[in-house]
C-alpha positions in Angstrom: 13.9 15.0 0.8 12.9 12.0 2.8 15.1 12.6 5.8 11.9 12.8 7.9 11.6 9.0 7.6 14.7 8.4 9.7 13.9 7.1 13.1 10.5 5.7 12.1 9.8 2.0 11.3 7.7 2.5 8.2 8.2 -1.0 6.9 7.4 -2.4 10.3 4.1 -0.5 10.4 3.1 -1.7 7.0 4.1 -5.3 8.0 1.6 -4.9 10.9 -1.0 -3.8 8.3 -0.2 -6.9 6.2 -0.6 -9.2 9.3 -3.9 -7.6 10.2 -5.1 -8.0 6.7 -4.0 -11.6 6.3 -5.4 -12.9 9.5 -8.6 -10.9 9.2 -9.1 -12.1 5.6 -8.7 -15.8 6.6 -11.1 -15.4 9.6 -13.6 -13.4 7.5 -13.6 -16.0 4.8 -14.3 -18.8 7.2 -16.9 -17.0 9.2 -18.5 -15.4 6.1 -18.8 -18.9 4.5 -20.5 -20.2 7.6 -22.9 -17.2 7.6 -23.7 -17.8 3.9 -24.5 -21.4 4.7 -26.8 -20.3 7.5 -28.6 -17.8 5.2 -29.6 -20.5 2.7 -30.1 -23.2 5.4 -33.5 -25.0 5.6 -33.4 -24.5 9.4 -35.4 -21.3 10.2 -33.3 -20.5 13.4 -30.0 -20.6 11.5 -31.4 -18.7 8.6 -32.8 -16.1 10.9 -29.5 -15.7 12.8 -27.5 -15.4 9.6 -29.9 -12.8 8.2 -30.0 -10.8 11.5 -26.2 -10.8 11.9 -25.5 -9.6 8.3 -28.2 -6.9 8.4 -27.1 -5.6 11.8 -23.3 -5.8 11.5 -22.9 -4.3 8.1 -24.9 -1.3 9.1 -22.7 -0.6 12.2 -19.6 1.6 11.6 -16.4 -0.4 11.8 -15.0 2.1 14.3 -17.8 1.3 16.7 -17.2 -2.4 16.4 -13.4 -2.0 17.0 -14.0 0.2 20.0 -16.5 -2.2 21.4 -14.0 -5.0 21.1 -11.5 -2.9 23.0 -13.6 -1.1 25.5 -16.4 -3.6 25.8 -14.7 -7.0 25.6 -11.4 -6.1 27.1 -12.2 -3.4 29.7 -15.7 -4.3 30.7 -15.8 -8.1 30.4 -12.1 -8.7 30.9 -11.4 -10.6 27.7 -7.7 -10.9 27.4 -7.5 -12.9 24.1 -5.0 -15.2 25.6 -2.4 -12.6 26.5 -1.7 -10.0 29.3 0.4 -7.9 26.9 -1.5 -4.8 25.9 -0.1 -4.7 22.4 -0.9 -8.3 21.7 -4.4 -7.9 23.1 -5.0 -4.8 20.9 -3.8 -6.7 17.8 -6.0 -9.7 18.5 -9.0 -7.6 19.4 -8.5 -5.6 16.2 -8.5 -8.8 14.2 -11.6 -10.0 15.9 -13.4 -6.8 15.1 -12.3 -6.8 11.5 -13.4 -10.4 11.1 -16.8 -9.8 12.6 -17.4 -6.8 10.3 -15.9 -8.1 7.0 -17.5 -11.5 7.3 -20.9 -9.9 6.7 -19.7 -8.6 3.3 -18.1 -11.9 2.4 -21.4 -13.7 3.3 -23.4 -11.5 0.9 -20.8 -11.9 -1.9 -21.0 -15.7 -1.5 -24.7 -15.7 -1.3 -24.9 -13.8 -4.6 -22.5 -16.5 -6.1 -24.8 -19.2 -4.8 -27.7 -17.7 -6.7 -25.8 -18.1 -9.9 -25.7 -21.9 -9.5 -28.6 -23.4 -11.5 -31.2 -24.8 -9.2 -31.3 -28.0 -11.2 -27.8 -28.9 -10.0 -28.9 -28.8 -6.4 -32.0 -30.8 -7.1 -29.9 -33.4 -9.0 -27.6 -33.7 -6.0 -30.5 -34.2 -3.6 -32.0 -36.7 -6.0 -28.9 -39.0 -5.8 -29.1 -38.9 -2.0 -26.8 -36.1 -1.0 -27.8 -34.2 2.1 -28.2 -30.4 2.2 -24.8 -30.0 3.7 -23.1 -32.3 1.2 -24.9 -30.5 -1.7 -23.8 -27.1 -0.3 -20.1 -28.0 0.2 -19.6 -30.3 -2.8 -21.8 -28.8 -5.5 -22.9 -25.2 -4.7 -20.0 -23.5 -2.9 -17.2 -24.6 -5.3 -19.1 -22.9 -8.1 -20.1 -19.9 -6.0 -16.5 -19.2 -5.0 -15.4 -19.3 -8.6 -18.1 -16.8 -9.6 -17.4 -14.3 -6.8 -13.6 -14.0 -6.9 -14.0 -10.4 -8.3 -16.4 -9.3 -5.5 -14.2 -11.0 -2.9 -11.2 -9.1 -4.2 -13.1 -5.9 -3.6 -13.8 -7.0 -0.1 -10.2 -7.8 0.5 -9.0 -4.4 -0.8 -11.6 -2.7 1.4 -10.3 -4.8 4.4 -6.8 -3.7 3.7 -7.8 -0.1 3.9 -10.1 -0.7 6.9 -7.1 -1.9 9.0 -6.4 1.8 9.5 -9.3 1.8 12.0 -7.2 -0.4 14.3 -5.1 2.7 15.1 -8.1 3.8 17.3 -7.2 1.2 19.9 -3.4 1.7 19.7 -2.4 -1.0 17.2 0.9 0.2 15.7 0.0 -0.2 12.0 0.5 2.2 9.1 -2.2 4.7 10.0 -1.0 4.9 13.6 2.6 5.6 12.6 1.4 8.2 10.0 -0.6 10.0 12.8 2.5 10.0 15.0 4.8 11.3 12.2 2.3 14.1 11.3 2.3 15.2 14.9 6.1 15.2 15.1 7.2 16.3 11.6 6.5 19.3 9.4 6.1 17.3 6.2 2.4 16.5 6.2 2.0 16.3 2.4 5.1 14.1 1.9 4.1 11.8 4.8 0.6 11.4 3.4 2.1 10.7 -0.1 4.4 8.0 1.3 1.6 6.2 3.2 -0.8 6.5 0.3 1.8 5.0 -2.0 2.3 2.2 0.5 -1.3 1.3 0.5 -1.4 1.4 -3.4 1.5 -1.1 -3.4 -0.5 -3.4 -1.0 -3.8 -3.2 -2.8 -3.1 -2.8 -6.5 -1.3 -6.1 -7.1 -4.0 -7.9 -5.1 -6.7 -6.4 -7.3 -4.9 -7.2 -10.5 -4.1 -10.8 -9.4 -7.6 -11.6 -8.2 -9.1 -9.9 -11.3 -7.0 -12.2 -13.5 -8.0 -15.2 -11.4 -11.7 -14.2 -11.7 -11.5 -14.3 -15.5 -9.4 -17.5 -15.5 -11.6 -19.5 -13.2 -15.0 -18.1 -14.3 -17.7 -20.7 -14.5 -18.8 -21.2 -18.1 -22.6 -21.2 -18.4 
């Protein structure tokens, strides 16, 4: 029944999806946290940049961002991402595009978490001599992260599914292999079912685990 899978590296394709997701998730968390800090910064220039970035990037389709990274950065500006190998370039450019896009949603999730921290705590921190940066990193962000584990889980699940867009620039992840198999085999429904099941296996445990963590680490008010 599943003879059509012979000759195709399905596990390798999903491993590429996992690598795209993991690297993009780490990059998005770092960049999204910095953007969130900018959005609440007392410096107007940083606050304006953070606001403009989030409002612009999250309203641009991910496909456009990924294609810009490939056609714009690589082809027009000659950005090689530290490698002359086309496959490695495509992978790194895909990660860059996913980070740039997903960070905007991480930022908004974190900013909503910051709004749940009582204002009195920040004022108390400033009263004992902590700077804005110290207050943010020592008092506000730890509580914000604990309150937005659920929303961040949704962002991570969406990121896992969004990795399929990397197929547009030739990254050999799951969606790219699925397209190739559909073109070569006469088992469209079974192929779709196999890859749909693969993504459920990737995303369902993540959602359950982070949902449990969200309840376990919830800030008691």
